[in-house]
Z-matrix of the N, CA and C atoms (Angstrom, degrees):
N
C 1 1.451
C 2 1.510 1 107.88
N 3 1.316 2 117.94 1 133.46
C 4 1.455 3 120.42 2 -179.23
C 5 1.525 4 110.04 3 -101.47
N 6 1.315 5 114.44 4 152.23
C 7 1.455 6 120.87 5 179.55
C 8 1.525 7 109.37 6 -74.05
N 9 1.314 8 115.51 7 154.94
C 10 1.465 9 119.52 8 175.70
C 11 1.527 10 108.82 9 -63.92
N 12 1.300 11 115.67 10 144.85
C 13 1.457 12 119.91 11 -179.14
C 14 1.525 13 109.46 12 -67.49
N 15 1.303 14 114.75 13 128.62
C 16 1.453 15 121.38 14 -178.86
C 17 1.521 16 107.75 15 -116.53
N 18 1.300 17 115.97 16 128.97
C 19 1.458 18 120.40 17 177.01
C 20 1.532 19 108.92 18 -74.88
N 21 1.322 20 116.94 19 136.98
C 22 1.476 21 119.50 20 177.34
C 23 1.515 22 111.01 21 -62.74
N 24 1.307 23 115.27 22 152.05
C 25 1.459 24 121.43 23 176.58
C 26 1.518 25 107.87 24 -81.04
N 27 1.295 26 117.19 25 130.85
C 28 1.466 27 121.26 26 -179.79
C 29 1.533 28 109.90 27 -78.27
N 30 1.321 29 116.96 28 143.68
C 31 1.468 30 120.38 29 179.56
C 32 1.535 31 112.92 30 -57.19
N 33 1.330 32 117.12 31 -29.68
C 34 1.464 33 118.99 32 -177.95
C 35 1.531 34 113.26 33 -95.86
N 36 1.331 35 115.74 34 14.13
C 37 1.475 36 119.92 35 177.16
C 38 1.528 37 108.01 36 -59.62
N 39 1.317 38 119.00 37 127.37
C 40 1.475 39 121.80 38 -178.13
C 41 1.532 40 113.47 39 -57.33
N 42 1.326 41 117.96 40 -27.30
C 43 1.468 42 120.27 41 -179.70
C 44 1.517 43 112.73 42 -64.74
N 45 1.340 44 117.18 43 -20.73
C 46 1.468 45 120.50 44 -179.00
C 47 1.527 46 112.14 45 -67.94
N 48 1.315 47 116.85 46 -16.55
C 49 1.474 48 121.07 47 178.08
C 50 1.507 49 112.35 48 -75.65
N 51 1.314 50 117.78 49 -16.05
C 52 1.466 51 122.36 50 -174.74
C 53 1.520 52 113.80 51 -83.21
N 54 1.335 53 117.89 52 -14.27
C 55 1.469 54 121.27 53 -177.05
C 56 1.520 55 111.75 54 -76.04
N 57 1.313 56 116.06 55 137.91
C 58 1.461 57 121.49 56 177.80
C 59 1.528 58 109.22 57 -99.24
N 60 1.328 59 116.46 58 165.91
C 61 1.467 60 121.23 59 175.80
C 62 1.527 61 110.83 60 -55.62
N 63 1.333 62 116.98 61 -42.49
C 64 1.464 63 120.88 62 -178.35
C 65 1.539 64 111.23 63 -63.74
N 66 1.330 65 117.17 64 -42.13
C 67 1.462 66 119.70 65 179.42
C 68 1.518 67 110.94 66 -66.09
N 69 1.312 68 117.08 67 -40.35
C 70 1.458 69 120.59 68 -179.80
C 71 1.520 70 110.54 69 -68.14
N 72 1.318 71 117.27 70 -37.63
C 73 1.464 72 120.47 71 175.95
C 74 1.522 73 110.33 72 -60.54
N 75 1.319 74 117.58 73 -40.37
C 76 1.469 75 122.15 74 176.71
C 77 1.523 76 110.25 75 -64.47
N 78 1.317 77 118.33 76 -43.13
C 79 1.463 78 121.44 77 177.85
C 80 1.518 79 111.41 78 -64.16
N 81 1.321 80 117.93 79 -36.96
C 82 1.471 81 120.91 80 176.13
C 83 1.516 82 110.67 81 -63.55
N 84 1.346 83 116.85 82 -38.46
C 85 1.463 84 120.21 83 175.49
C 86 1.511 85 111.43 84 -61.77
N 87 1.317 86 116.75 85 -40.59
C 88 1.464 87 120.52 86 176.91
C 89 1.522 88 110.72 87 -64.95
N 90 1.339 89 117.16 88 -40.33
C 91 1.459 90 120.62 89 176.94
C 92 1.523 91 110.55 90 -59.42
N 93 1.319 92 116.94 91 -44.07
C 94 1.466 93 120.19 92 179.91
C 95 1.525 94 110.98 93 -62.21
N 96 1.329 95 116.35 94 -41.77
C 97 1.455 96 120.82 95 -178.28
C 98 1.533 97 111.44 96 -69.64
N 99 1.329 98 117.25 97 -52.34
C 100 1.457 99 121.29 98 -177.72
C 101 1.524 100 112.64 99 -70.58
N 102 1.322 101 116.55 100 -35.10
C 103 1.460 102 120.53 101 -175.76
C 104 1.509 103 114.90 102 -79.73
N 105 1.326 104 118.00 103 -16.83
C 106 1.467 105 121.23 104 -174.97
C 107 1.528 106 112.12 105 -57.13
N 108 1.329 107 118.07 106 -42.66
C 109 1.461 108 119.80 107 -177.12
C 110 1.529 109 111.87 108 -69.75
N 111 1.339 110 117.51 109 -14.72
C 112 1.464 111 122.09 110 177.20
C 113 1.521 112 111.94 111 -102.69
N 114 1.327 113 115.76 112 5.33
C 115 1.465 114 119.82 113 179.98
C 116 1.510 115 113.34 114 79.48
N 117 1.323 116 117.50 115 12.71
C 118 1.459 117 121.65 116 177.88
C 119 1.512 118 107.96 117 -86.77
N 120 1.317 119 115.00 118 108.64
C 121 1.456 120 120.11 119 -177.23
C 122 1.515 121 109.19 120 -137.61
N 123 1.314 122 114.70 121 114.45
C 124 1.459 123 120.02 122 174.72
C 125 1.530 124 106.18 123 -125.11
N 126 1.296 125 116.27 124 74.40
C 127 1.452 126 120.74 125 -178.97
C 128 1.508 127 113.16 126 -61.62
N 129 1.321 128 116.34 127 -26.34
C 130 1.458 129 118.69 128 -178.38
C 131 1.531 130 112.29 129 -93.65
N 132 1.326 131 117.71 130 -1.15
C 133 1.465 132 119.28 131 -179.06
C 134 1.515 133 109.58 132 -65.34
N 135 1.309 134 115.11 133 133.36
C 136 1.458 135 120.72 134 -178.21
C 137 1.519 136 109.06 135 -162.07
N 138 1.287 137 115.82 136 166.26
C 139 1.457 138 119.99 137 169.98
C 140 1.509 139 105.99 138 -92.60
N 141 1.298 140 116.43 139 130.26
C 142 1.471 141 120.73 140 -177.08
C 143 1.509 142 111.99 141 -118.73
N 144 1.318 143 116.91 142 20.78
C 145 1.445 144 120.73 143 176.31
C 146 1.505 145 115.54 144 86.33
N 147 1.334 146 118.43 145 -2.35
C 148 1.459 147 120.68 146 179.09
C 149 1.508 148 110.81 147 -77.30
N 150 1.322 149 116.55 148 141.68
C 151 1.451 150 121.59 149 176.75
C 152 1.531 151 109.93 150 -138.01
N 153 1.317 152 114.44 151 155.85
C 154 1.450 153 121.73 152 171.03
C 155 1.528 154 105.82 153 -131.54
N 156 1.310 155 116.53 154 120.31
C 157 1.455 156 121.74 155 179.61
C 158 1.536 157 112.18 156 51.57
N 159 1.303 158 116.69 157 41.54
C 160 1.458 159 122.00 158 177.41
C 161 1.512 160 115.26 159 81.80
N 162 1.328 161 118.66 160 3.16
C 163 1.462 162 122.18 161 179.82
C 164 1.511 163 109.28 162 -104.56
N 165 1.318 164 116.55 163 133.69
C 166 1.462 165 122.51 164 -179.43
C 167 1.532 166 109.90 165 -71.28
N 168 1.319 167 116.55 166 136.51
C 169 1.462 168 121.20 167 175.83
C 170 1.504 169 109.64 168 -98.84
N 171 1.310 170 116.23 169 147.34
C 172 1.459 171 122.90 170 178.03
C 173 1.514 172 106.18 171 -105.58
N 174 1.338 173 115.68 172 134.12
C 175 1.447 174 119.07 173 -176.67
C 176 1.524 175 111.84 174 -84.73
N 177 1.310 176 117.17 175 73.40
C 178 1.450 177 123.58 176 159.00
C 179 1.526 178 105.13 177 -138.37
N 180 1.328 179 112.04 178 65.36
C 181 1.449 180 120.22 179 -174.75
C 182 1.527 181 110.84 180 92.52
N 183 1.345 182 116.67 181 23.31
C 184 1.474 183 121.54 182 -178.30
C 185 1.517 184 112.60 183 50.79
N 186 1.297 185 115.62 184 48.55
C 187 1.457 186 121.96 185 179.98
C 188 1.540 187 108.86 186 -77.98
N 189 1.334 188 116.75 187 145.91
C 190 1.450 189 119.74 188 174.53
C 191 1.532 190 110.01 189 -73.65
N 192 1.311 191 115.85 190 161.13
C 193 1.456 192 121.93 191 179.55
C 194 1.538 193 110.46 192 -56.54
N 195 1.316 194 117.20 193 -33.97
C 196 1.469 195 120.99 194 179.60
C 197 1.528 196 111.09 195 -56.43
N 198 1.321 197 117.21 196 -38.20
C 199 1.479 198 120.15 197 178.67
C 200 1.510 199 110.45 198 -62.64
N 201 1.328 200 117.82 199 -44.12
C 202 1.460 201 122.47 200 177.74
C 203 1.527 202 110.55 201 -60.99
N 204 1.329 203 116.56 202 -47.11
C 205 1.469 204 120.09 203 -179.00
C 206 1.526 205 111.76 204 -64.96
N 207 1.324 206 117.29 205 -41.47
C 208 1.473 207 119.43 206 178.88
C 209 1.532 208 110.85 207 -63.67
N 210 1.309 209 117.26 208 -40.37
C 211 1.467 210 120.69 209 178.13
C 212 1.524 211 110.59 210 -64.44
N 213 1.331 212 117.09 211 -42.90
C 214 1.457 213 119.94 212 177.65
C 215 1.533 214 111.37 213 -63.23
N 216 1.328 215 117.59 214 -39.59
C 217 1.477 216 120.10 215 176.85
C 218 1.516 217 110.37 216 -60.23
N 219 1.321 218 117.73 217 -43.10
C 220 1.465 219 120.48 218 178.14
C 221 1.527 220 111.70 219 -61.93
N 222 1.321 221 116.56 220 -43.72
C 223 1.470 222 119.93 221 179.54
C 224 1.520 223 111.19 222 -64.46
N 225 1.350 224 116.79 223 -43.37
C 226 1.466 225 120.03 224 179.04
C 227 1.515 226 111.03 225 -63.26
N 228 1.336 227 117.02 226 -42.65
C 229 1.471 228 120.36 227 178.79
C 230 1.519 229 110.59 228 -62.69
N 231 1.321 230 117.32 229 -40.15
C 232 1.469 231 121.53 230 179.25
C 233 1.533 232 110.01 231 -63.09
N 234 1.333 233 116.27 232 -44.29
C 235 1.472 234 119.45 233 178.01
C 236 1.522 235 110.79 234 -62.83
N 237 1.309 236 116.93 235 -41.43
C 238 1.464 237 121.18 236 -179.75
C 239 1.530 238 110.05 237 -63.43
N 240 1.321 239 116.87 238 -42.87
C 241 1.486 240 120.69 239 177.99
C 242 1.511 241 110.85 240 -65.14
N 243 1.350 242 117.23 241 -38.29
C 244 1.456 243 120.27 242 178.32
C 245 1.520 244 110.95 243 -61.67
N 246 1.336 245 117.59 244 -36.50
C 247 1.461 246 120.51 245 179.06
C 248 1.540 247 110.92 246 -65.91
N 249 1.324 248 117.36 247 -38.04
C 250 1.458 249 121.04 248 -179.81
C 251 1.522 250 110.97 249 -69.76
N 252 1.322 251 116.61 250 -32.76
C 253 1.480 252 120.35 251 -177.18
C 254 1.515 253 111.80 252 -84.00
N 255 1.322 254 118.67 253 -13.28
C 256 1.467 255 121.19 254 -178.79
C 257 1.507 256 111.82 255 -73.90
């Protein structure tokens, strides 16, 4: 069974301004946990106070929060598909 098609979140999506450092730190923890089995490891990824147009940047190449959220969506969808195939 395949997951419903989800459109990626755009970096300039206005909702990206609502995330706090604490929320992003929690999402990074989830990325580390979910991504480990796929070899996705950004131990140094963190929020370092940088922003562009009011959006917090994550220090793994100064990626916008949308990149983190899109990656987490992909990992969650993969896990969900793995459960259906088991």
